[in-house]
LOVEX-930828 format. One line per 4 residues: for each residue y, z, x of C-alpha. Coordinates in steps of 0.1 Angstrom, whole numbers. Layout:
residues N
Y Z X ~ ...
end
This chain:
residues 56
0 0 0 ~ 24 9 28 ~ 19 -26 44 ~ 27 -43 11
57 -22 2 ~ 72 -25 38 ~ 65 -63 40 ~ 44 -58 72
9 -66 80 ~ -18 -40 78 ~ -24 -45 115 ~ 12 -36 122
10 -4 101 ~ -22 7 117 ~ -9 -1 152 ~ 22 20 146
1 49 133 ~ -22 48 163 ~ 8 47 187 ~ 23 77 169
-10 97 172 ~ -14 88 209 ~ 22 98 216 ~ 15 132 199
-16 136 220 ~ 3 128 252 ~ 29 155 242 ~ 2 180 236
-14 173 270 ~ 20 177 287 ~ 25 210 270 ~ -10 222 282
-1 212 317 ~ 32 231 316 ~ 15 262 304 ~ -16 261 326
-7 292 346 ~ 1 314 316 ~ -23 342 310 ~ -48 338 283
-52 361 253 ~ -83 366 232 ~ -81 361 194 ~ -86 398 189
-58 407 213 ~ -35 382 195 ~ -43 398 161 ~ -37 433 176
-3 421 190 ~ 8 405 157 ~ -2 437 139 ~ 16 459 164
48 439 160 ~ 46 439 121 ~ 39 402 119 ~ 5 405 103
end
């Protein structure tokens, strides 16, 4: 429907969607690289921290 309403081919719409998703993946990977040296926290510790700070 989007291809029809935007007067574009289905291939163009799909290509744009794939490019967008790949771009988001690249941003995620970049964020992971920037935060690689940060300490990790277990799920249980995260829940405890949220509860301690009144966010849960």
